[in-house]
N, C-alpha and C positions, 0 to 999 in steps of 0.2 A: 134528315135526322133532326135538324133544328126546328123544323116546321116553319111557322110564319116569321121567325127571328132571322132567317138567313138574308132577307132583303136589305134591312138597314146595315148589317155587318158588311155585306159586299159593297154597298154604296160608300160606306166610310173608307174601306180599303182602296176603292177606286179614286176617291178624292185625294187621299194621301199620296198615291202613286203619281197622279197628275201634278200635284203641288211640288213634289220632289223633283220631277223632271223639269218643270219650269225654273225652279231655283238653281239647279245645276247648270242649265243652259245659259241663264243670265249671268251667272258667276263666271262661266267660261268666256262669254262675250266681253265682260268687263276686263278680265285678265288679258285677253288678246288685244284689247284697245290700249291698255297700259303698256304692254310690251312693244306695241308699235310706236309708242311715243319715244323719239330719240333722246329727249331731255331726261326722261325717266331712266333710259338705258345708260346714259352717261353717269347719272347719280348712282345707279346700282353698281356700275363698274368701279366707281370711286370708293363707294362704301366697302367693297370687298377686295380692294386692291391689296390690302395687307394679307388677306387669306391667299391671294394668288402668289404673293411674294414668298410665303411659306411653302407653297406647292412647288415653286421653281427650284427650291433647294433640292427637291427630290427628282423633279423631272424638268429639264430645261432644253427645249428643242433647239433654240438658237445658240445656246452656250456663248452668249455675246459678252465681250469684255467691256467694262465701263471705264472710260478714260477720265483723267483729272479735268480735262477741258469740259466734258459733259457734266461732271459733278459740279464744277464751278457755275455752270449755267443754272443748274437746279438750286444750288445754295443761294445764289443771288435772287432767285425767284421767290424765296420765302420772305414775305413782307411782315415785319414786326411793327407794332404800334409806335415804338420809338422812332422808326424811320419815316412815319407819316407826319408827325407833329413836330413843330419847332420846340415847344416846351412840354415836357412830361413830368419833370421832377416836382415833387410836392413842395420843395423850398420856394420855388417861383410863385406858386399859387398862394402859399401862406403869406408871403410878403405882399402880394397883390390884393388879397381879400382876407386880411387878418381878423376882421369882425366875424366873418362867416365860419372860420376854422378855429377860432380861439377856444370855443367850447369843446371842440374835439381834442385839441392837442395841448392846450395850456393847462397842465395839471400841477398839483403841488402849490408852492408859493408863487405869487405874482413876480417876485424878484428873480426867480429861476431863469436861467438862459436855456433855451431849447435848441437842440441840434438834431436834425433828421439824419438817420443813418440807415444802413442796410440797402437792399436792392432797389427799393422804391425811391430812395434818395439818390442812389448812384445811377438811376435810369437803366438798371439791368434786370428789372423784374419781368416776369411773364404775367401779363395782365389777364388772368383767367377769370371770367365772370360767367356764372351759371344763371339761367332763368328758370324760375319755378313755374311749372305747368299750370298749377291751380292755386293762385295766390289767395283766393277766397277761403280755401281750406286750411291755410296757415294761421297760426295763432295771431301773428301781427300782420297778416295779409302780405307777406314778403313776396316780392317779385324778383329782385336781383340779389344774388349772393356772390360776394367777392371771395376768391380763393387765395388772395394775398392780403398782407397787412402792412401797416406803417409802423416803423420803429422810431421811437422818439426818446432821446436822451435828455434828461432834466438835470442841468448843471447847477449845483448849489453854490451860493455865494461864499460859503465858508472857505477861508483860505487855509491851505495846507503848506507847511514849510518843510524843507529837506533836513534830514537829520545831520548829515555829514558837513553841510555848509552853513546854511542860515541859522539853524538852531544852536549849534555849538558856538558859532561866532557871537550870536546875541547873548547867550548865557555867560560866555567868558567875559564879555564887556560888562554885564551886570555884576558879576562877581568882583571884577576889578573896581568898578564904581562904588559898590557897597562894602568893599573890603571883607568879603565873606570867605570863611574857611570851609572845609568839607562839611562840618556840622551845620553851619549856616546854610549851606546849599541844601542839605537834607531837610531842614526845617522849612525852607522856602517861604519866608515871610513876604517875599516880593510877589507871590503868586497872584494872578489876576482871576483865579477861580474859573467861572464859566467862560470868561473871555480869553483864557489861555488858547493859543493856536494849536491846531492839530499838527502832529509831527509824523512824517512818513519815514519809515525805516526800510532801507533797501536790504535785500537778501544778500548775505555774504556769498562770494563766488564759490566757496567750497561746498555750499549746499546743493549745487547742481549735481554733485555726485550722489546725493541722497534722494534724488528724484523730485525735488521741489523746483518748479519752473522759475526762470528769471523774471517772468511777468508778474509774480506774486510779491506783494509788499505788505508791511504791517503799519497800522496807524494807531497812535496813542495820543492822549491829551494829558500833559503834565499837571499835577495837582499838589495839594499840601494836606496836612493833617486836618485842617478845617474842612477841606473839600470832602474828605472821605467820611466825615461825620454828618454830612447833610442828608436830608431825606431821599434825595435823588440817587445818592451813592449806593443805596442798598440794591438797586437794579443794575448796577454797573460792575464789571469785573475790574479789579485793580491788579497792578503789578509794580515791581520796583524797576525803575529805569534810571541808570547812572546814579544810583544811590538815592534817588528821589521817587516818591510814590507817584503813580500815574494811572489814569483810567485807560483801559483798552477799548478803542473804538470798534465795536462789533459791526461787521457787515449786515448781520441779521437785524440788529437794532436800528441801524441806519435805514434799512429797507422798510421796517415797520413804521418808522416816523413818516416816511413818504406815503406809505399805504393809507395811513389815517388822514392824510391831507388831500389825497387825490380825488375823492368824491364825497359828496355830502351824505350825512346820516341824520336821523332824528335826534333831538336832544336827549341825552341819557336819562334825565329825570322823568321824561315823558315816554319812555320806550314802551311801557306796558299798555298805554292807551293810544299809542300812535299807529298801530297796525304794522309796525316794523317786525319782520320775522325772518330775515335772511342772513343774519350773522352766523358764521360757521362755528362760533364758540358755544352755541346753545347745546344743552345736554340732550341731544336727540340721536346719539349714536355717532360713530366716527365718520360715517358716510353722509352725514347731514349736509345738504347743499354742496356737494363736492363739485358740481358743475358751475357754481357761482351765479345762479340765477337770482336777480334782485326781486324783492317784493314790490308791490304796487306803490308803497310809500316812498321807497328809495328811487323808483323810476320817476315818480312825480317830482321829487326834489332835484333830480339830475336830468332835467329836460329843458329845452329852450326852443324858441321859434325865431327863424332868421328870414328876413325878407331881402330879396336881391333881384333887381331888374324885372319887376313884375311877376316874380315867382315867390312862393313861400315854402320853406323847408322846416318841418317839425322834427327835431332830433331828441332822442332820449337814450339814456344808458340802460342796457338790458342785462348785461352779464359782466361780472368781475371775477377773473380767475387769478388766484394767488399763485404766482410762479417764482417764488424765491426772490431773486434780485429784480424781477420785473413784475409789473401788474398789467395783465392783459385785459383790455376792455373790448366789449362788443356793443357798438351803437346801432340803432335803427334810425334811418332817416326817411321820412315820408315827404316826397317832393310833389308839390301841387303847382300847376301853372305850366308855362311854356318851358321846353327843354333849355337848359343852360349849357350850350355846346362849348363854351369857353372855359369850363371848370373841370378839374380832373376827377371829381368824386362821382362822376357819372350821374348827373342830375336829370335823367329822364323821369317823367312822371311815374310814380309808384314808390314802393317801400324797398330800400336796399340796406345791406349791412355795411358797416365800416369797422374793421378790426384795427386796434391800436395797441402796440406793445410799449409800455412806459418803463424806462429804466432810470433810476436815480444815479447820480454820479458826482464826483468831486474833481476839481481841476488838479492836474499834476503840478507839483511845486515848480517854481521858477528856478532854473539852474544857470550858472554862469557859462555862457558860450562865447566869450570874447575872442577866443582863438578862432572860432568860425567866422566871426565878424571881421577879423583881420584878413582872413583869406578872401572874403567877399569884396572887401574894399580894395585889396591888392589886384583883383582882376577887373576892377572898374564898375562893380555894381553899386548903384547910387543909393543914398539915404540909409546907410547902415551906420548905426551909432558905434562908438568905440567900445563901450561896455554893453554887451548884448545878453539879455536873459531870456531864455526860452523854456517852455514847458516840454522839454524833450529829455528822455533818459540818457545818461552817459553810456548805458549798456548797448545802446543802438548807434554807437559812433561809427560803425561800419557803413551805415546808410549814407553818412556824409563824407565818407573817405574815398572809395574807389570811383573811377570813371569806367562805365561799362563799355562793351564793344560797340554797342549801338548809340552810345552817348545819351541814353535815356535812363533815368530822368536827368534833365539838365540841372546845373547848379541853381538856377533860378527856381525851378520846380521843387528841388530839394529844400531850398530855403523857405518856400511857401508852405511846404508840408511841416517843416520844423517850427515855423512861426505859428501855424495853426495849433500845434501841440497835441498832447494826448490827455487822457482822463483816467480816473481811478473808479472802478465800478465793483459792486459786490458780485460774487460768483459762487455757485455751488460746484465744487470740483468733482470730476468723475474719472475713474480709472479706465484704462483700456478694457473693453469688453463688458463694462457695466451697462445694464439695461435701464430703460426708463428715461424720462426727461432729465436734462442736465440741471434744471433749475426749479424742480418741483418742491414747493414748501407745503408740508401737510399741516396746515393750521389746525385742523380738526383733531389732530393727535398731539398738538402742542410740542412737536419735535421736528427736527430737520432730518432729511435723508442723509446728508453729509454735512460736515462742519464748513460753514461759509468762509470764504477768503476774499481778500482784496486783490483785484487784478488790474493791470494796466491795459487800457483799451485804446486801439489805434483806428477806431471806426472813422473818425474825421480824416486821418491821414490816408486811409484807403480810398475814401471818397474823393479827395483832392487828386490822387493819382489816376483814378478812373475817369475823372473829368477831363484829363489830358489825353484820353484814348482818341485815336483817329477813327474815322468812319469804318474802316476795314477791321480795326482791332475790336471795336464795340460789337460789330456784326459777328465776328469770329467767336467772341465770348458768348453771345446769345445763342449762336448755333451749337456750340459745345454744351451749353447748359441743357438745351432740349434733347440733344443727341444722347447725352449721358443719362438723362431721365428715361428715354426710350430704351436704352441699353439695359438699365436697371430693371425695367418692366419685363424685358425679354428674358434676362438671366434669372430673375426671381421666379418667373412663371415656370421656367425649366426646372428649377430646384423644387418648386412645389409639386410639380407633376412627378418628379423622381422620388422625393422624400416624403410626400404626403403631409401628415400632421406633425411630423418630427420637427424638433427645433433645429434651426440652422441659421448661420450668419447670412444676412441679406446683403446683396451687392448695393453699394451706394458710394457716390463721389460727391461730397458736399460742395456747395457753391463757394464756401470759404476756402477750401483746399484748392479748388479750381482757380480762384481769383489770385491767390499767392503764386501758384504755378504760372499763371499768365504774366504776372509781374516779372518773374525770373526769365520767362521766355522772351519778353519784349526787350529786356536788357541784353540778351544774347543774340537775337536775330537782327540782321541788318534792317534798317528802316525801309528800304525799297522793297522788301519782301512782303510787307503788309499792304497788299493790294486787294481791291474788290474782285479782280479777275484771278486772284490766287487764293481764294478762301479755303479751298481744299488743302493747298500747301500750308496755309496758316494753321489750320486745324491739326495737320500732321506735325508741325513744329511744336505746338503746345502739348499734344499727346506724347510726342517723343521726349520732351523735357520731363513730363510726369512719369514716363516709363523709366527714364534714367534715375529719377529720384526713388521710385519704388524698388528698383534693383538694388539701390544702396540702403533701402529701408529707412529713408529719411527724406521728408519734404520740409526743407528749412522755412522757418518763419521769415517773411521778407524783411522785417526790421530787426529782429533778434538774431537772424542767421541760424546757424546750426545749433546754437545753444538751446533752441526750442524746436523740437520735431513735431510737426503737425499731425503725424500719424499716431503719436502717443496720446494718452489721456492727459488730464490736468495734473495728475500725480503719477510718477513712474516708480514702480517697485523693483524692476529689473529681475523678476523671478523667471523661472523656467516656463511657467504657465503664460506669463505676459509675453515672453519671446515667441512662444508657440502661436499665440493669438496674433501677434504682429506679422509673423511669417504667413499665416493663413490669409490675413487681410491683404497683404501685398501680393500674394499669389493670385487671389481672386481678382483684384484690380488689374493686375498685369494681363490676365486672361481676357478681361473685358476690353481693355484698351487695344489688345492685339486684334480683336474682332473688328473694331472700328477702323483699323488701319487697312482693312480689306475693302476695296472700292465697292464690291457688290453688296457686302454686308452693310456698308455705310449707306448705300442707296436704300436698302430695306428699312433702315432706321429713319431715313428722311421720310419715307412713305408712312411709317408707323407714327411719326410725329404729327403728320397732317390728318391721320385717321383717329387719333386719340384726342378727345375734346379738352383734356386737361393738360396737355403738353405744350400747346401753343396758346396765344392770346385769343380774346373773344371773337375776333373776326373770322377765325377758322373753326369755331364751334358750331356744328350743324344743328345742335339742339336748342339754339337760341335765335331770337329775331335779329340779333346783331351779326349773324352769319353773312359773310360776303360771298354770295354764290358765284358771281363772275370771277372773282379772284381764285376761288377753289377749283372751279371747272377749268379755268385757263391753266392753272398749275397742274391739274390732272393730265391735260393734253401734253404738257411739257414732259411730265413723267413718262407717259406712254411713248413719246418720241425718243427719249433717252433709253428707255428700257427695251423696247421692241423694235426700234428703228423705223417707226411709222412716221413718214413725212420728213420734211427738211427742218433740222434743228434751228437753223438761223431764222427761218420764217416763223417758226413757232415761238422763238424767243422774242421776236419783234412784236408779235401779237400779245404776248404776256407783258412785255414792257408797257405797251399802250394801256392795258388794263390797270397796271400798277400806277402809271402816271395819272390816269383819270381818277383812280381811287384816292390818291394823295391830294389832288387838286380840288376835287368836288365832294368827296365824302364828308359827312358832318363830323365835327370834332367830338367823337364819343368819349375820348379820354385824352385830354391835353388841349392845346390851343396852337393856332398858327400852322402854316404850311412849312414843312422841312425843305427849304429852297436848295440847300446843299445837295441832298440826296436827289431831289427832283432834277437839278442840273446834271448830276452824274448820269441818271437814267436817260435824259434827253440827248446828251452827247453820245452815249452808247447806241441809242436808237438811230442817230444820224449815221454813225459808222456802220452799223449793221445794214442799213438801207443802201449804202454806197459800195461797200467792199465785197468782192467775191468770196475771199477766204477770210470773212470778217471775224470769226471767233478768235483766231490767232492774232488778228490785228488789234482786237480790243485789249488783250493783255500786253502786247508790244507797245502800244501807244501809252497805256497807263504806266508801264515800266519806264518809258522814256520821260514822261512827265515827272515821275518820281526822281529819276536820276538828274534831270535838269534842275529840279528844286534843290536836291542835295548838293550838286555842283555849285549852285549859286550861294548856298549857305557856306560851303567850304571856302570859296573865294572871299567871302565877307570876313571869315575868320582869319584867313591868311593876310588880308589887307589890314587887319587890326591886331597888332602884337598882343594886346590885352586878352583877346579871345584865345590865342595860343597859350598864353600864360595861365589862363583859367583852367585848362585841362591838364597842364603840366603840374600845377600846384595842388590840384584836387586830391592827390594821393599823399600829400605831405602834411596832413593835419596832425597836430600833436594833441593827444587827449590828456586831460588832467588825470593824475594818479589818485584814484579813490582811496587807496590804502594810506597814501602819504597825507591826504587831507584828513582822514580819520585820526591818524596818529598825532598830527600837529594840533588838533582841536579837542582831543579826548580829555574829558574832565576827570573821569575815574578810570581805574584799570579794567573795568568790565566791558564785555563786548556789547555792542549796541543791539544786536538781535536777541540775545540771551534771555 
């Protein structure tokens, strides 16, 4: 039919058929070769272990029970970065290399004191670092992206005095000295104007009933008629305080002052010709530069080059996000030269991000705690002055009063915490159930989402308590942190599948809530319970404590006690809608915690943590070159031994310990410095016991318990031999607190209330 055209058509079809057959055959050969590779098989099993775990909920041939002993073996086998290195906290490296990190962290005035806070300062962070597959395609050729940030508090040198004690005492002395009557007080010719101190006003106790938290305070600056007629006064809010005019110190204005100091901008007179174009105040619509990207001129002004040990780091500021009381920075650092394995900012060659959250703050006023000093001296604590002033609120006197069942924290640790003091920071309050960031300041709209308030911050106090955690307590907290995140992923995925696009409350247990629950649990649980071979029991202790709190619908603040419920928002309205939201929140959290108390479900969450690259730190992330394949594969074998009963658990644990020891001793210090000798000694001792004992898993826990009990017995004998030690705990509950109402009445200048 086609005539002479049929020859080329048939030839073409023949060549296509032969080519297809060759391609399919070679593809099958490659697939068979890969499947025969045992290493590839192990990786495939590991990658899909979480899918197998979900299948086992439906079909489980073995129906095998998981014991606490087996779970302890698995939990000990999860190696965190904190356990590898001797030093991980950013404080240590800032002191060791101040010139290198000053550009990153020293913002505001040079006179400001900086305090590192949050999980990176407490050494409780999950150091998740992602690697960009194609750095050349990124705008800044980014290679490393940190999923965590550094929180820095900038303490201003401005002194704040207390309303009830220092201010009234000083003013009464002035009135007596100058023989002033009430009219003379109101005219205030003795005013120092801008040099007048800031006065902190505490919230009267009866305001707790109105939903205002005890952590909120007010700050004013006394003034006179001359002050309010100045040019600066038109931008300040005034009020009448004890019959005298005063300026209200606004948290928003305090933050704005810090915002304009924290990074360089072109000179205002030259803005039009400077190339500067990133200020959010320009009239380009309310969404103009909402992500805080800096223009090339600001990047140029906020950059530096640091040389250190034969390497060069070029650092520049790329992004500034206005977040109410904090200013969030994103830096880019291009490191060239040899890797600096002794520094925590991950100085491998390439470009990496560094996120810093800057918060301005004021020191809390010095209050008279001579009664506390009397107690400390009476129990033999040295170098305590007779008159002791501390930056510690009287509302937190319960922290210094009782002795807990476990005798933690000790009087010495409590004194260290109170000596460190607390601070006053600006805050954007949020009610229970309100959506959106707590601290978002919409500069482009020239208005705040909510009215800013002053809040007492205990970040330094929490940091000092966490520093006293034992090795088992720190590991328990880190495990709970990742397990609750894995639980949140599981529950929220179920809700999304069930409800689709409908709005629903997502499951979440914040690290702040978990930390305060941990403090309460350590107070309650005996010290010998916190063992590395009892990690499962430790986790159940903390979850049980949180469960009891949730049943009471109250998680007390560790320093304020039940006066502040951490489940509430910053302001409490006590309406029917709020009570309903609180009930739903507690019910959801109780359901999630109940799941983790099941051994088999807990095992599923352990596997989920190791399979999710964002739940554990970088050495477990398979998508980066930082991935420790030996550690991951060894842990996978340990999981299969526990889950399916394949092989001897003791032998498998011995092999995994060897991998962990080698990694701690010889792995390069990717994040931190020094070898963690304490943890290394623990692993070595356990390895020796496992190699010698027949029933070694039980022996591990028994020997650790005996060591704990021997240490506790030795401490008890020391106390009994020293009468002052006994007296220390007998007197700890007899502290007499000053009567605030009596102080206020005795020093009151006028008949008005101080908060009013």
